[in-house]
SEMI-602197 format. One record per residue: residue number from 1; residue in three letters; x, y, z of N, C-alpha, C, O in turn. Coordinates in pm, whole numbers, always signed. Example, Ala and Ser with C-alpha at 12.3 -4.5 7.8 and 13.67 -1.06 7.14 Angstrom:
2
<1, 'Ala', <+1319, -569, +780>, <+1230, -450, +780>, <+1320, -330, +780>, <+1424, -332, +846>>,
<2, 'Ser', <+1285, -225, +708>, <+1367, -106, +714>, <+1290, +3, +787>, <+1341, +114, +804>>,
This chain:
72
<1, 'Unk', <-683, +303, -1087>, <-739, +314, -955>, <-645, +394, -865>, <-523, +378, -872>>,
<2, 'Unk', <-701, +476, -783>, <-624, +551, -684>, <-622, +471, -555>, <-727, +433, -503>>,
<3, 'Unk', <-504, +445, -504>, <-488, +366, -382>, <-563, +430, -265>, <-624, +359, -185>>,
<4, 'Unk', <-558, +560, -256>, <-621, +629, -144>, <-773, +615, -144>, <-837, +636, -40>>,
<5, 'Unk', <-832, +579, -257>, <-977, +565, -264>, <-1029, +438, -197>, <-1147, +429, -166>>,
<6, 'Unk', <-942, +339, -175>, <-991, +212, -119>, <-940, +183, +22>, <-984, +85, +84>>,
<7, 'Unk', <-850, +264, +73>, <-791, +238, +204>, <-847, +331, +310>, <-884, +445, +281>>,
<8, 'Unk', <-854, +281, +433>, <-893, +369, +543>, <-770, +451, +585>, <-660, +429, +534>>,
<9, 'Unk', <-789, +541, +676>, <-682, +633, +714>, <-560, +562, +773>, <-447, +598, +743>>,
<10, 'Unk', <-582, +463, +856>, <-471, +388, +917>, <-391, +315, +811>, <-268, +317, +812>>,
<11, 'Unk', <-460, +250, +718>, <-392, +178, +610>, <-316, +274, +520>, <-203, +247, +481>>,
<12, 'Unk', <-379, +385, +489>, <-315, +488, +406>, <-187, +538, +472>, <-83, +546, +407>>,
<13, 'Unk', <-194, +572, +600>, <-77, +620, +674>, <+33, +514, +679>, <+152, +547, +669>>,
<14, 'Unk', <-6, +389, +696>, <+92, +281, +699>, <+168, +273, +567>, <+291, +271, +566>>,
<15, 'Unk', <+96, +269, +457>, <+163, +260, +327>, <+249, +382, +301>, <+360, +371, +250>>,
<16, 'Unk', <+198, +497, +336>, <+272, +622, +317>, <+404, +619, +393>, <+505, +670, +345>>,
<17, 'Unk', <+405, +560, +511>, <+528, +557, +592>, <+627, +450, +545>, <+747, +463, +570>>,
<18, 'Unk', <+580, +346, +479>, <+667, +237, +435>, <+706, +242, +288>, <+809, +188, +248>>,
<19, 'Unk', <+623, +307, +208>, <+646, +312, +64>, <+637, +456, +17>, <+536, +499, -39>>,
<20, 'Unk', <+744, +530, +39>, <+746, +673, +12>, <+730, +706, -137>, <+685, +816, -170>>,
<21, 'Unk', <+766, +615, -224>, <+761, +644, -368>, <+620, +631, -427>, <+598, +672, -541>>,
<22, 'Unk', <+527, +578, -352>, <+390, +565, -404>, <+321, +700, -407>, <+340, +784, -319>>,
<23, 'Unk', <+242, +720, -510>, <+162, +840, -523>, <+17, +798, -501>, <-42, +730, -585>>,
<24, 'Unk', <-40, +838, -391>, <-170, +787, -351>, <-285, +849, -429>, <-394, +791, -433>>,
<25, 'Unk', <-265, +962, -491>, <-371, +1027, -569>, <-363, +992, -717>, <-448, +1033, -795>>,
<26, 'Unk', <-262, +917, -756>, <-240, +881, -896>, <-325, +760, -935>, <-345, +668, -855>>,
<27, 'Unk', <-374, +760, -1057>, <-443, +642, -1110>, <-339, +542, -1158>, <-259, +572, -1246>>,
<28, 'Unk', <-342, +423, -1100>, <-247, +318, -1137>, <-313, +218, -1231>, <-432, +188, -1220>>,
<29, 'Unk', <-234, +168, -1324>, <-283, +63, -1414>, <-289, -69, -1338>, <-236, -80, -1227>>,
<30, 'Unk', <-354, -167, -1395>, <-362, -298, -1332>, <-224, -358, -1310>, <-198, -417, -1205>>,
<31, 'Unk', <-135, -344, -1408>, <+1, -397, -1394>, <+77, -328, -1282>, <+152, -393, -1208>>,
<32, 'Unk', <+59, -198, -1270>, <+126, -124, -1162>, <+73, -167, -1026>, <+148, -179, -930>>,
<33, 'Unk', <-58, -190, -1018>, <-117, -235, -892>, <-65, -373, -853>, <-46, -401, -734>>,
<34, 'Unk', <-42, -458, -951>, <+16, -590, -923>, <+156, -574, -865>, <+191, -644, -770>>,
<35, 'Unk', <+235, -483, -920>, <+370, -458, -867>, <+364, -404, -725>, <+442, -446, -640>>,
<36, 'Unk', <+272, -313, -700>, <+256, -257, -565>, <+215, -366, -467>, <+269, -376, -357>>,
<37, 'Unk', <+120, -447, -509>, <+74, -557, -423>, <+189, -652, -391>, <+199, -701, -278>>,
<38, 'Unk', <+275, -680, -488>, <+389, -768, -465>, <+486, -709, -362>, <+539, -782, -278>>,
<39, 'Unk', <+509, -579, -368>, <+597, -513, -271>, <+538, -522, -130>, <+609, -552, -34>>,
<40, 'Unk', <+409, -497, -120>, <+343, -504, +9>, <+343, -648, +60>, <+364, -674, +179>>,
<41, 'Unk', <+321, -741, -31>, <+322, -883, +4>, <+459, -927, +56>, <+468, -1007, +149>>,
<42, 'Unk', <+566, -875, -3>, <+701, -906, +44>, <+719, -863, +189>, <+777, -936, +270>>,
<43, 'Unk', <+670, -745, +222>, <+678, -696, +360>, <+593, -785, +451>, <+634, -817, +563>>,
<44, 'Unk', <+476, -823, +404>, <+386, -909, +481>, <+451, -1042, +513>, <+449, -1088, +627>>,
<45, 'Unk', <+510, -1106, +413>, <+574, -1235, +432>, <+698, -1221, +521>, <+724, -1306, +606>>,
<46, 'Unk', <+774, -1115, +501>, <+898, -1097, +575>, <+882, -1055, +720>, <+961, -1094, +805>>,
<47, 'Unk', <+779, -975, +748>, <+764, -921, +884>, <+625, -937, +943>, <+598, -889, +1054>>,
<48, 'Unk', <+538, -1005, +871>, <+401, -1018, +916>, <+374, -1132, +1012>, <+264, -1146, +1063>>,
<49, 'Unk', <+477, -1215, +1036>, <+459, -1332, +1121>, <+575, -1347, +1218>, <+688, -1310, +1188>>,
<50, 'Unk', <+545, -1402, +1335>, <+651, -1437, +1429>, <+719, -1564, +1380>, <+672, -1627, +1285>>,
<51, 'Unk', <+828, -1601, +1442>, <+895, -1726, +1401>, <+809, -1848, +1431>, <+834, -1956, +1377>>,
<52, 'Unk', <+708, -1832, +1516>, <+615, -1941, +1546>, <+494, -1943, +1450>, <+405, -2026, +1464>>,
<53, 'Unk', <+494, -1850, +1355>, <+387, -1846, +1256>, <+265, -1766, +1297>, <+163, -1767, +1227>>,
<54, 'Unk', <+274, -1697, +1410>, <+163, -1613, +1455>, <+167, -1480, +1380>, <+274, -1427, +1350>>,
<55, 'Unk', <+50, -1426, +1350>, <+39, -1298, +1282>, <+82, -1186, +1377>, <+32, -1177, +1489>>,
<56, 'Unk', <+173, -1101, +1332>, <+218, -988, +1412>, <+121, -871, +1395>, <+31, -876, +1312>>,
<57, 'Unk', <+141, -767, +1473>, <+60, -646, +1460>, <+76, -588, +1319>, <-21, -543, +1258>>,
<58, 'Unk', <+199, -590, +1269>, <+226, -542, +1134>, <+150, -628, +1032>, <+90, -575, +938>>,
<59, 'Unk', <+152, -757, +1050>, <+81, -848, +961>, <-69, -823, +962>, <-134, -831, +857>>,
<60, 'Unk', <-123, -793, +1079>, <-266, -764, +1090>, <-303, -637, +1014>, <-414, -626, +963>>,
<61, 'Unk', <-211, -544, +1008>, <-235, -420, +936>, <-220, -439, +784>, <-295, -381, +706>>,
<62, 'Unk', <-124, -520, +744>, <-96, -540, +602>, <-202, -628, +534>, <-238, -603, +419>>,
<63, 'Unk', <-251, -728, +602>, <-342, -825, +542>, <-463, -761, +471>, <-489, -795, +356>>,
<64, 'Unk', <-537, -672, +535>, <-652, -612, +466>, <-610, -521, +350>, <-686, -504, +255>>,
<65, 'Unk', <-492, -462, +358>, <-444, -377, +249>, <-424, -461, +123>, <-468, -424, +14>>,
<66, 'Unk', <-357, -574, +140>, <-335, -664, +26>, <-468, -711, -30>, <-487, -716, -152>>,
<67, 'Unk', <-561, -746, +58>, <-693, -792, +14>, <-765, -684, -68>, <-819, -712, -175>>,
<68, 'Unk', <-764, -562, -19>, <-835, -453, -87>, <-773, -424, -223>, <-845, -402, -321>>,
<69, 'Unk', <-641, -422, -230>, <-575, -393, -358>, <-598, -507, -457>, <-623, -483, -575>>,
<70, 'Unk', <-591, -630, -410>, <-609, -743, -501>, <-753, -756, -550>, <-776, -808, -659>>,
<71, 'Unk', <-850, -709, -472>, <-990, -715, -511>, <-1030, -603, -606>, <-1135, -611, -670>>,
<72, 'Unk', <-949, -500, -614>, <-988, -386, -699>, <-942, -401, -841>, <-967, -313, -924>>,
């Protein structure tokens, strides 16, 4: 699956700015997608919430990306 095929422009730009090593036009295997999802999930857990547990702007952007990748 190509990551760029399932993301909107904002999500695509976000990943491109945070994960420079990803190739968005490349077909990834299921195992590779799991690794990518784990990296994105690490960012989500680390910076996606305030210390009070509220979802940050970054978290709001990451959440649908993780959902789309995990559903594909």
